N, C-alpha and C positions, 0 to 999 in steps of 0.2 A: 171179381176175378177168381176163377176156380183154381183149386190147388192140384198140382200134379203129384200123384202118389208114387213115391219112390221106394225101391228096395236097394240095399247096399250089400254087395258081395265082397267080403273082405273088410275087416276092421283093424287093419294095421296102420302103418305110418301114413300112407296116402289118404286113407279115410280120416285120420286125425286132423289132417290139414283142410279137409272139406267139411268136417262135422259142424263147425260154427256156421258155415254157409247154409247147410241144411236146416240148422236149428233156427236161424234168424230170417231167412228169406221167406216172405209170406206167400210166394208162388208155389212152394213145394212143401210136401209133408212126407217125412221119412217114416214109413209104416212098418218096415221089416228089415232085418239084416241077417246075414249068414257069415259065420266064422267058426273054425274048429276050436277056438280058445274059449273055454267057459267064462273066464274073467272078462273077456271083451263082450260076450253076449250079455252078461249081467250088467255091465256098465251101460250098454245100449238100452236095455230095458229101463234102467234108472233115468237115463238122459232123454230118451225119446218115447218111452211108454209103448213101444211097438213089439211085434213078434220077433223072437230070435230063433234062428235055426242053425243047424250044423253044416249045411251044404248049399251050394248055389242052385242045384237042381230043385231042392225043396223050396227055395226062395222064388224061383221062377214059376213054380206051380201055383203060387198064391194068386187068386183071382183079382184081389184089390190092388196089386202092384201093376202100375202102368209102364214104368220104366225102371231099368236096373242100372245102378252105378257099379261098375266092375273095377275093384281096387285090389284084386288078388295078385299074387306074385306073377311076374311077367310071363312065365312059362305056362300059366293057366289061362291067359287072356283068350286064346283061341277057343278052347272048349267052353269057357264061360259065356263068351259072346254067342257062340252057336246055340247054347242052351237057352239063352234069353231070346234070341231071334225065333227059335223053334216054338217057344211059348208065346210068341206074338208081342214081346215087350220091346219098347224103345230102349236104346243102349247109350250110356255114357261110359266109355272105357278110358282108364288112365293111360297116359303115355308111358313107355312106348306102346303103340297100338299092338305090336306083335314082335316076333323075333326074326321074321322073314317076310319077303314080299308075297310069297305064296300064301302064308297065313293071312296076310292083309286081304288078298283077293278072296279067300274063302269067307272072311268076315263080311266083306262088301257084298258078295253074292248072296250070303245068307240073309242079310238085312233087306236086300232088294227082293228076294223071293218072298219074304215074310211081309213086305210092305211096311217096315218099321224104319225109324230114323236112327242113324248111327253117328254119334258125336264123340270125338276123341279129345280128352283134356283132363286135367288142367295142364297147359303149358303157359309160359309167361307171355306168349303172344295174345293171351286174353287180357293182360293187365291194362288198366285204363290209360296210363301214360303212353304205352305203346300204341293203343288204339287212337289216342289223340294225335300222336305223331303221324299215324297213317292218314288221319283226317286232313292234317295240314298238307301232306303229300298229295292226296287225292284232289284237294282243292286247286292245285296248280300254283299255289302262292310261293312255294319254295323251289319249284322246278323238279326235275326228275332226280331220283336217287342215283348217285354215281358210285358211292363207296359206303360200306358199313364196317365199323370197328367195334367188336364186342370182346370184352375181357372180364373174366371172373376167376377169383382165387378164393377157395373155401377149404373146409376141413372134411369134405365129402368122404374121402377114403377111410377116415378114422372114426366115422360114426359106426355104432354097433351093427354088424352084418351077419346074415346067415351065410353058410358056405357058398351057396350058388350066387350070392351077390358079389362074390369076389372071383367069379369065373365068367369070363366074357362069353364063352360058348353057351352059357345058360342064361344070358341076358344081364350079367353083372358088368361092373366097370363104368367108367365115366362117360363113355360114348353113348351106350344104350340109355343110361339114366339121366345124363345131364345135357348132352349135345342136342337132344330134341328141343330143349328150351331155346338155345341160341339159334338153331337152324329154323325153327318155327318163326321166331321173331324176324330173322333176316329175310326169310321167304315172304312173310307178310308185308314187310316194308319195301322190298325190292321187286315185288310183283309175282313172286312164287316160283318162277321157272328157272331152276338152276341147270346150267349146261354141263358143268364138270366140276370135279373136286380134286384138290391135291392136298394131302394131309400127312402129318406125323403124329404118333402117339408116344406117351412116356409110361414105362413100367419100371419103377425105380425102387420098389420095396418088396423083397422076396416074401415077407410075412403077409403082404396084401397082394396076392398074385394075379393082378389084373391091371389094365391101364388106368392110371390115375390122372392123366393129363393128355391134352391133345392141342394141336394147332392146325387149322384148316383154312384153305383159301377156296371160296366158292365163286365160280364165274357164272354170271347170269346171261341169259340169251340176248338181252339188250345191251350188253357191254358193261353193266354194273358189276361190282365185285364186293365180297364180304370177307373179312378176316376174323376168324373166331379163335380165341385162345382161352383155355380153361386149365386150371390146376386144382386138384382136390387133395393136395398133400399137406395141408394144415399148417403152413408156415405164414406167408403173407396173407392177410385178409383184405380183399378188395372192398369190403364194406367200409373201410377207412375212407374211400372215395365217395361214399354215400352218406357222410356225416354220421356214421355208425347206426344206420338203419339197415336191418337185416333183410334177407331175401323175402321173408314172410311179412314184411312191413312193421316189424317190432324193433324197438330201440335195443341196442346191444351195448354191453359193457366191455370196452376194450381191455379191461384188466382180466378178462376171462381167458386170455391167451393160453393155448395149450390144453384147454379143458378136455377136448375130444380124446387126445392121446392118453391123458391121465385116467379117463373113465375106462379105457380098455384094459387097465391093469387088473380088473376083476374078471369074472366069468363073462365073456362077451354076450352069450345068449341070455344070461340073466339080466344084464344091463339093457339089452334090446327089449326084452319082454317087459321089464319094469317101466320103460319109457313109452311103450306102445299104448294105444287106447285100451283102457281098463287096467293098466299096470299101476303099481303103487307109486311110481314116480312120474306118471303122465301129467303133462301140463300143456294146455292149448297154446297156440301162437301168441294171442294177445296183441293183435296188430292194431296200430293207430295210423299207419301210413299205407300207401299203395305198395304192392309187392314189386319186386324187380329181380333181375338176374345179372347183376353186376353192371359195370360201366358199359354204356352203349352210346355211340356217336354215329349219327346218320348224316353223311355228307351229301347234300343235294346241290343242284346247280346254283341256287340263290341263297342258301343258308345251310348251316349245320344244326341238327336237332339233337338234343340230349335228354331223353326221358329220365325223370327223377322220381323219388317216392312222393313228392308233393306237386308234380306238374311236369312241364316240358320246357327246357331252356331252348330259346331260339336265337342263334347267332347269325344275323342277317348282314347284308352289305353295310347298312348304315345304323343298325341298332342291335342291341342285345337285350332280350326281355325274357321274363318267365311267364309262361301261360299256366297260372295256378289251377289246380284241380281240387275239388272238395275232398276231404278225408272220406274214405269208404265207410258207408253205414253198415254194409254187409261185405265181408271179405269174399273175393272171388265171385261176386254177383254177376260178373260178365259171363261166367260159365253157365249160370242159370238163365241169363238172357238168351243164350243160344239154344240151350236144351229146351227151354219152355216154348220158344217160338217154333222149334222143330216138332216137338212132340204134341203140343196143343194146337198150334196154328198152322202146322204143315209146311213151315218155311224150310228152304234148303239151307242147312248149316254151312258155314265156311269151313269149320274144322270137322269135315266129314271123313269118310273112309279114304276117299281118293286123296284128300289133302294130307292126311296122316301117313298114307303109304308113300307119298312123295317125300315127306320129311324123313321117314325111315330109310328110304332109298339113299338120301344124303348121308345119314348116319352110317349105313352099311358101307357106303363109298369111302367115308373117313377111315374105317377099319381096313378096307381093302387097299386103299391108297397107301396107308402106313405099312401094310404087309408087303405090297408089291413095289413100293417106292416109285410109283408112277401116277399120272393123272387118270382119273376115272370118269368116263363119259356117262351121262344119265339119260334115261328114256321114259320115265314114268312121272314127269313133273306136271303140275297143274297150276293154274293162275290163281291170284288172290283178288280177282275182280269182284267177287260177291262181297257185299257189305251188309 
C-alpha cells in the first residue's frame, strides 16, 4: 500500500486532534506543514521531520504534497481551499466547511475544475459507533429511523478563545463550531435530507458575546425528526452519561469540575497558545475509547440504538444487547479511510462538498430560525446513500 503524502495548513487546535492520526496511520505521510507560529513549526519538524513553512501558498507549491489538510481558522477556509485546488492538490478541510453557502459553492466548483477530491471533516459522523449504527439501520434489521435525540453539555465556551471565536459573524459560537457534529450525525443516520429547521439559541454571558447553547428540531423529508440540544456553558458535563469518557475518547476525572473557567483567570491568549500544538502545555488527547459527541439515541421502528465509546447498545423488542467494537488502534482512522479512498482510489467520498454544504445549510438555519423565531425551509440537502 502506497502512502498518501499530506501537507497540513494550520497547526492549531484542530491539527492537534488529528496529529496522532497522521503519525500512526500507515496509509499517510505528513511531509510538510504551514503555520505562522514558529513554535508550532519547530514542534512539527521534531515530530514529523517534514518541511515547515509560514503560509498555505508555500505549502501548496510543494511538488511532493498530494493532498492538503486545511485546519486554519474558519474565515480562511475558502482562500486556502482555493489555493490547494489551484495547485492540483486533493483537500481535507475541517468543519465547518465555510461560513456561507456561496463559499461552499466556490470550493466545490474549484475542486471540480481542478479534478481533485474534496473531503470535509473531522465531524463525529466519522466515529465508528455511529457508522455501526448506520450499518444496522441500512441492514433493515431495526427498521426505519423515526426519531433522533442528541444531547451534549460541555465547557466549550470557556476554553481559551481568540476574539473572532466569540463573534458569530466571524464563525465563532456554538452553532458554527459544534452543531456541525450533531447535524452531521443526525443527517447520516436519518438519510441526509432535512426539510426544515426550528431552533432557539442561548447567549447568556456578556463576557463571552456569542451563542453558547442551542436547541433545534430537524424535520426530515420522510417524516423522521431529530431534536438536538447543546450547551457549552461549563456547568453540567454530559460525559457523566458516558461513564466519564470524554469526547476525544479519553478517560476524564470528574474532580476537574470548573477547570475551564479557572484557567481563564490568566491571560487568555497566553493560555490558548500554551495549549496549542507546540506550546509548553500542549498534551495530546491520549484516547483509549472511540470518540463521541454526547448522548445519542436513535429511535427506529424496531429498536432504539445508542452509540457509546465502546460499541452500540441495541434496545430491541425482545432483547437488550451491546454490539461491542474493538478499541481504536488509530484515532480518527475513519477520516483517513475516506480521504485515502478518494485521493488514491478515486472513490466518491460521503463527506464531500455537497454533503458539507447541506450540513452548513442546517447550521445557518439554526441561527436564522433563532433570529426570526420561525421555521426555516431548506433547499440544498443531499442524501446519505453512499457508503
